[in-house]
C-alpha positions in Angstrom: -22.2 15.4 -23.7 -20.3 12.2 -23.1 -22.7 9.3 -22.8 -22.9 7.0 -19.8 -20.3 4.3 -19.7 -21.0 0.9 -21.0 -19.3 -2.4 -19.7 -19.8 -4.5 -22.8 -17.5 -2.7 -25.2 -14.7 -4.7 -27.0 -11.4 -3.2 -28.2 -10.7 -2.7 -31.9 -14.4 -1.8 -32.7 -16.1 1.3 -33.8 -18.1 1.6 -30.6 -15.0 1.2 -28.4 -13.6 4.4 -30.1 -16.8 6.4 -29.6 -18.1 5.5 -26.3 -16.7 5.2 -22.7 -15.9 1.7 -21.4 -15.8 1.4 -17.5 -16.2 -2.1 -15.8 -17.9 -1.7 -12.4 -15.3 -4.0 -10.8 -12.6 -1.3 -11.1 -14.2 0.7 -8.2 -12.6 -1.0 -5.3 -12.7 -0.4 -1.6 -10.4 2.6 -1.5 -9.1 3.2 -5.0 -9.7 2.3 -8.6 -7.8 -0.4 -10.5 -8.7 -1.7 -14.1 -6.9 -3.6 -16.8 -6.4 -0.8 -19.3 -8.1 -1.9 -22.7 -10.4 -4.6 -21.8 -11.8 -3.1 -18.6 -11.5 0.7 -19.3 -10.7 2.9 -22.3 -9.5 6.5 -22.6 -13.0 7.7 -22.9 -13.9 5.8 -19.8 -11.0 7.5 -18.0 -12.5 10.8 -19.1 -15.8 9.8 -17.8 -14.0 9.0 -14.4 -12.5 12.4 -14.4 -16.0 13.9 -15.0 -17.4 11.9 -12.2 -14.6 12.7 -9.8 -14.8 16.4 -10.6 -18.5 16.3 -10.0 -18.0 14.5 -6.7 -15.4 16.8 -5.3 -17.6 19.8 -6.3 -20.4 18.2 -4.2 -17.9 18.3 -1.3 -17.3 22.0 -1.9 -13.8 21.6 -3.5 -12.4 22.1 -7.0 -8.7 22.5 -6.6 -6.9 19.1 -7.4 -3.5 17.8 -7.8 -2.8 15.1 -10.5 0.3 13.2 -11.2 1.2 9.9 -13.0 3.6 6.9 -12.5 6.1 5.7 -14.9 4.3 3.3 -17.3 3.9 3.4 -21.0 0.3 4.5 -20.9 0.1 6.4 -17.6 0.5 9.8 -19.2 -2.2 9.4 -21.8 -4.5 8.1 -19.0 -3.8 11.2 -16.8 -4.4 13.5 -19.8 -7.9 11.8 -20.3 -8.7 12.1 -16.6 -7.7 15.8 -16.7 -10.0 16.5 -19.6 -12.8 15.2 -17.6 -11.8 17.1 -14.4 -11.5 20.3 -16.5 -14.9 19.7 -18.0 -16.4 19.3 -14.5 -15.0 22.9 -13.7 -12.0 21.7 -11.5 -8.7 23.6 -11.2 -6.1 21.0 -12.1 -2.6 21.2 -10.8 -0.4 18.8 -12.9 2.8 17.9 -11.1 4.0 15.6 -13.8 5.7 12.2 -13.3 5.5 11.4 -9.7 5.4 8.8 -7.0 2.1 8.7 -5.0 3.6 10.5 -1.9 4.9 13.2 -4.1 1.3 13.9 -5.1 0.2 13.8 -1.6 3.0 16.2 -0.6 1.8 18.6 -3.3 -1.5 18.9 -1.7 0.3 20.6 1.1 2.8 22.3 -1.0 0.2 23.8 -3.3 -2.6 24.2 -0.8 -4.9 21.8 -2.7 -7.4 19.8 -0.8 -7.8 17.1 -3.5 -5.6 14.6 -5.3 -5.8 12.1 -8.2 -2.7 10.0 -8.7 -2.6 7.8 -11.8 -0.9 4.6 -10.8 -1.3 0.8 -10.8 1.2 0.8 -7.8 2.9 -2.7 -7.9 0.4 -4.3 -10.1 1.7 -5.9 -13.3 1.9 -4.1 -16.6 -1.5 -3.8 -18.2 -3.1 -2.4 -15.0 -3.9 1.1 -14.3 -5.8 3.0 -11.7 -6.2 6.1 -9.6 -5.6 6.9 -5.9 -7.9 9.7 -4.9 -8.6 12.0 -2.0 -10.5 15.1 -1.0 -9.3 15.8 2.5 -5.5 15.8 3.0 -3.8 13.5 4.1 -6.7 11.1 3.7 -7.5 9.1 0.6 -11.0 7.7 -0.4 -12.7 5.0 1.6 -15.7 2.8 0.8 -18.3 5.5 1.1 -16.5 7.9 -1.2 -15.7 5.1 -3.7 -19.4 4.1 -3.6 -20.6 7.6 -4.4 -18.0 8.0 -7.1 -19.0 4.8 -8.6 -22.7 5.7 -8.6 -21.9 9.1 -10.5 -19.8 7.6 -13.1 -21.7 4.4 -14.1 -25.0 6.3 -14.1 -23.4 9.2 -16.1 -24.7 11.6 -13.4 -21.8 14.1 -13.8 -22.2 17.8 -14.1 -20.3 19.8 -16.7 -19.3 23.3 -15.2 -17.4 26.3 -16.8 -14.2 27.7 -15.3 -12.1 24.5 -15.4 -8.3 25.0 -15.8 -5.1 23.0 -15.9 -1.7 24.3 -14.7 1.6 22.4 -15.1 3.5 23.2 -11.9 7.3 23.0 -12.0 9.5 22.4 -9.0 7.4 20.0 -6.9 9.7 17.1 -7.3 12.7 19.0 -6.0 10.7 20.3 -3.0 9.4 16.8 -2.4 12.9 15.3 -2.4 14.1 18.1 0.0 11.2 17.6 2.3 11.6 13.7 2.5 15.4 14.2 3.1 14.8 16.6 5.9 13.2 13.8 7.8 16.8 12.3 8.7 20.1 13.8 9.5 22.5 10.9 9.9 25.7 11.1 11.8 26.6 7.4 11.4 28.2 6.2 8.2 25.8 3.8 6.5 25.9 1.8 3.2 22.4 1.4 1.9 21.1 -0.5 -1.2 18.3 1.6 -2.9 16.1 -1.0 -4.7 13.5 0.3 -7.1 12.7 -2.4 -9.5 12.9 0.1 -12.4 9.7 1.8 -11.1 9.0 5.4 -10.6 10.8 5.6 -7.2 14.2 5.3 -9.1 13.8 8.9 -10.0 13.5 10.1 -6.4 14.8 7.5 -3.9 18.6 7.6 -4.5 18.9 11.4 -4.3 16.8 11.7 -1.2 18.8 9.0 0.7 22.0 10.9 -0.1 20.6 14.1 1.2 19.6 12.3 4.4 23.3 11.7 5.0 23.7 8.1 3.8 27.3 7.7 3.2 27.2 5.2 0.4 24.0 4.7 -1.8 24.2 1.7 -4.0 21.6 2.0 -6.7 19.8 -1.2 -7.7 17.5 -1.2 -10.7 17.0 2.6 -10.3 16.9 3.4 -14.0 13.3 3.9 -15.2 12.1 1.1 -17.4 8.3 0.6 -17.7 8.7 -3.0 -19.0 10.0 -3.9 -15.6 12.6 -6.3 -17.1 13.5 -8.1 -13.9 10.4 -8.2 -11.7 7.5 -6.0 -10.6 8.7 -3.3 -8.2 7.0 -4.9 -5.1 9.0 -5.3 -1.9 6.5 -7.8 -0.5 7.3 -10.4 -3.3 10.0 -12.8 -2.7 11.6 -12.3 -6.1 12.5 -8.5 -5.3 13.3 -9.4 -1.6 15.8 -12.1 -2.7 17.4 -9.7 -5.2 17.9 -7.3 -2.4 19.3 -9.9 -0.1 21.9 -10.9 -2.8 22.9 -7.3 -3.1 23.3 -6.8 0.7 25.7 -9.8 0.7 27.6 -8.7 -2.4 28.3 -5.2 -1.2 28.4 -5.7 2.5 25.6 -3.2 3.0 24.0 -2.2 6.3 20.6 -2.4 4.9 18.6 -2.7 1.6 15.5 -0.5 1.2 13.1 -1.5 -1.5 10.4 0.8 -3.0 7.3 -0.2 -4.8 6.0 0.9 -8.1 4.5 4.2 -6.8 6.9 4.8 -4.0 4.6 4.7 -1.0 5.8 1.5 0.4 9.2 0.4 1.8 10.5 -3.1 2.1 13.7 -4.0 4.2 16.5 -6.5 4.1 18.9 -6.4 7.0 22.8 -6.5 7.0 22.7 -10.3 7.2 20.6 -10.5 4.0 17.5 -11.5 5.8 14.2 -10.0 4.8 12.3 -8.3 7.6 8.6 -8.1 7.0 7.2 -4.6 7.4 5.2 -5.5 10.5 8.3 -6.6 12.3 10.1 -3.2 11.1 7.0 -1.6 12.4 7.5 -3.2 15.9 11.0 -2.3 15.9 10.2 1.4 15.1 7.3 1.3 17.7 9.9 0.2 20.3 12.2 3.0 19.3 9.6 5.8 18.9 7.7 4.9 22.1 10.9 5.5 24.1 10.9 9.0 22.6 7.1 9.6 22.8 5.7 8.1 25.9 2.1 6.6 25.8 2.1 6.6 22.0 -0.7 4.9 20.1 0.1 2.8 17.1 -2.4 1.4 14.5 -1.5 -2.0 12.7 -3.4 -4.0 10.1 -4.8 -7.4 10.8 -2.1 -9.0 8.5 0.5 -7.8 11.2 2.3 -9.9 13.8 0.5 -10.5 17.1 3.8 -9.3 18.9 2.4 -5.8 19.1 -0.2 -7.0 21.5 2.3 -8.7 23.9 5.6 -6.9 23.6 7.1 -5.9 26.9 9.1 -2.9 25.6 5.8 -1.3 24.3 4.0 -2.0 27.6 6.9 -0.5 29.6 6.8 2.7 27.4 3.0 3.0 27.9 2.3 2.3 24.2 -1.1 1.2 23.0 -1.7 -0.9 19.9 -5.0 -1.0 17.8 -5.5 -3.6 15.2 -7.5 -2.4 12.2 -8.5 -3.2 8.6 -5.9 -3.8 6.0 -5.7 -1.2 3.3 -3.7 2.1 3.1 -6.9 4.2 3.3 -8.1 2.4 6.4 -4.9 2.5 8.3 -4.3 6.2 7.2 -7.8 7.2 8.4 -7.5 5.3 11.7 -4.1 6.9 12.4 -5.6 10.3 11.8 -8.8 9.5 13.8 -7.1 8.3 16.9 -4.2 10.8 16.7 -1.8 7.8 16.7 2.0 8.5 16.3 2.2 6.0 13.6 0.4 3.3 11.6 2.0 0.1 10.1 0.7 -2.2 7.5 2.3 -5.6 6.7 2.5 -4.7 2.9 5.0 -1.9 3.7 2.8 1.1 4.0 4.0 3.3 7.0 2.1 6.2 8.3 3.7 8.9 10.5 1.8 11.8 12.0 3.6 15.0 13.1 6.4 15.4 14.1 7.6 12.5 12.1 5.5 12.9 8.9 2.3 14.4 7.6 0.0 11.3 8.0 0.3 9.8 4.5 2.2 6.7 3.4 5.6 7.6 2.0 8.4 5.1 1.4 11.1 7.7 1.7 9.7 9.0 5.1 9.6 5.4 6.2 13.2 5.0 5.0 14.2 8.1 6.9 12.6 6.6 10.1 14.4 3.3 9.7 17.7 5.0 9.1 17.2 7.4 12.1 16.5 4.4 14.3 19.8 2.9 13.3 21.5 6.3 13.9 20.1 6.3 17.5 21.5 2.9 18.1 25.2 3.3 17.5 27.2 0.0 17.7 24.1 -2.0 16.8 23.2 -3.4 13.4 19.7 -3.9 12.1 20.0 -7.6 12.6 20.8 -6.9 16.3 17.5 -4.9 16.7 15.6 -7.6 14.9 17.1 -10.3 17.1 16.0 -8.4 20.3 12.4 -8.9 19.3 10.3 -11.8 20.6 10.3 -14.7 18.3 7.5 -15.3 15.9 7.5 -16.9 12.5 5.4 -15.1 9.9 4.6 -16.2 6.4 4.9 -14.3 3.2 1.6 -12.7 2.0 0.1 -15.4 -0.3 -2.8 -14.5 -2.7 -4.8 -17.3 -4.5 -6.8 -16.1 -7.4 -10.5 -15.4 -6.8 -12.7 -13.3 -9.1 -13.7 -9.9 -7.9 -17.4 -11.0 -8.3 -16.8 -13.9 -6.0 -14.1 -13.1 -3.5 -16.2 -11.3 -0.9 -18.9 -14.1 -0.8 -16.0 -16.7 -0.5 -14.6 -14.7 2.5 -18.0 -14.4 4.0 -18.3 -18.1 3.8 -15.0 -18.8 5.4 -15.8 -16.3 8.2 -19.0 -18.2 8.9 -17.2 -21.7 8.7 -14.5 -20.4 11.2 -17.1 -19.0 13.5 -19.1 -22.2 13.6 -15.9 -24.2 14.0 -14.7 -22.1 17.0 -18.3 -22.2 18.7 -18.2 -25.9 18.5 -14.8 -26.0 20.2 -12.8 -26.9 17.2 -9.0 -26.9 17.4 -6.3 -26.2 14.9 -3.2 -28.3 15.1 -4.2 -29.2 18.6 -4.7 -25.7 19.7 -7.9 -24.0 21.0 -9.2 -21.0 19.1 -9.2 -17.9 21.6 -10.5 -15.2 19.4 -11.8 -14.3 15.9 -11.2 -10.8 14.6 -13.6 -10.1 11.8 -13.1 -6.4 11.0 -11.5 -7.5 7.7 -12.0 -11.1 6.8 -11.2 -13.4 9.6 -8.1 -13.6 11.8 -8.2 -16.8 13.9 -6.1 -16.4 17.0 -4.9 -19.6 18.8 -4.1 -20.3 22.4 -0.4 -20.1 22.0 -0.5 -16.7 20.2 -0.4 -18.2 16.8 -2.8 -17.1 14.1 -4.1 -17.4 10.6 -5.8 -14.9 8.3 -8.0 -15.0 5.3 -9.4 -11.8 3.7 -10.3 -10.4 0.3 -7.7 -8.4 -1.5 -8.9 -4.8 -1.9 -7.3 -4.1 -5.3 -7.0 -7.4 -7.2 -9.1 -10.5 -8.0 -7.4 -12.4 -5.2 -7.8 -13.5 -1.6 -5.1 -12.8 1.0 -3.6 -15.4 3.3 -1.1 -14.9 6.1 -0.1 -17.3 9.0 2.1 -16.7 12.0 3.4 -19.3 14.5 5.0 -18.6 17.9 6.4 -22.1 17.9 8.7 -22.7 14.8 9.0 -22.0 11.0 7.8 -25.7 10.4 4.7 -25.0 12.5 4.1 -21.9 10.5 4.3 -23.9 7.3 2.0 -26.5 8.8 -0.7 -23.9 9.6 -0.7 -22.9 6.0 -0.4 -26.4 4.4 -2.6 -28.4 6.8 -5.2 -25.7 7.8 -5.8 -22.8 5.5 -4.7 -24.3 2.2 -7.0 -27.4 2.3 -9.8 -25.3 3.8 -9.7 -22.9 0.8 -9.2 -25.8 -1.7 -12.7 -26.9 -1.0 -14.1 -24.0 -2.8 -14.0 -24.2 -6.6 -13.8 -20.3 -6.8 -10.3 -20.3 -5.3 -7.5 -20.7 -7.9 -3.7 -20.8 -8.0 -1.5 -18.9 -5.5 0.9 -16.1 -6.5 3.4 -17.6 -4.1 3.5 -20.3 -1.4 5.5 -21.3 1.6 
């Protein structure tokens, strides 16, 4: 029997090779992320598989899809996870190298209720993790992660006979065909497919061609797990700037960027201007609410405030609900309310039938964006963007803050803003009209501008976003004169990954 995991093991020692290492901090709000080596070893991943297998058996399930992304160590991690799942008596369906939405698709394709996708998403090399679910199309939330953490760290798993593993061929082809069926373009478009040398490069270009894209220009689509140019993260400025350069070079109609595990889509328009995913979401909501009257849309608290005030959405009877940031949270809320779609500023898009199956898929999002262009002949993507009300939204900025400290820091910031608002405090001369505290704190100002501080769900970081209804300069002042100095008073808050 595998012993319960330890947290004090050190690589290159006898004990490290003989016992499972699992740091508790890897169990995050809705998925699991560790630095492979110092925070989890292969025996620790096996223990995770045993714990996950035990938990899904508690839920009355045993049939589970597994897949892995394209990193140097992901296959070995998936194999260790599979050993644990089989030891727990699960029927493992291995779909091979995949993007996360392909694993989610396989749950439907293979009639399997559960999924375990080995991926570190867009995190830098060295990270690994698992996205898990036991009720398609949903993935785990805090309650499920809490129970899994308890089973694994206490070694309370149950070994059962009857476990098996089957390597299932053909899922990748069926996934590409299914994603491609979401669009049937009649308008000739030139599209940049940007994949940052991540896993999506094996799937996105072919799917776009089958959607009817006249010209697909592949940008960093060769798989290379060293990520030689930049991390495949279409929310980071480096990848967005490279996409913009490609649009200008080739005269493309749009650049579509996919993250490391293919569940997110970033967009640069025909003028080489990045359109953050919340603004793309607003454009899609306008387009889709004209086809589906009285639709409900879910958006995360990092997203633009324009959803709440947009006249086109009001005219189409659309309703918008702001909810917690995180793919599992928005996915679950979209399903719970029967919303047509959910949008997250990070680039996760969730479409319920008839558009999608409810899970986040960068290719289904791409199909929705291209279909929107197809329904607007004579208009460029930049024209649709310019038709939106004006709001100036920052990049997503993430100062370092240790996992053990970040939630306490955010709680303190929430209390500070609450006291400040109750005392009648103003920000750059504007009254505070509302505090949204479902996920950190979003401070709304009287002119519609806002600032957000929350804890990252999957990295040792905070998350900062600001939006101004006045100007780009005002947006920068909201960060530099309000949020940044407020956080700088706290010694636990470190350097930012990027700043405006």
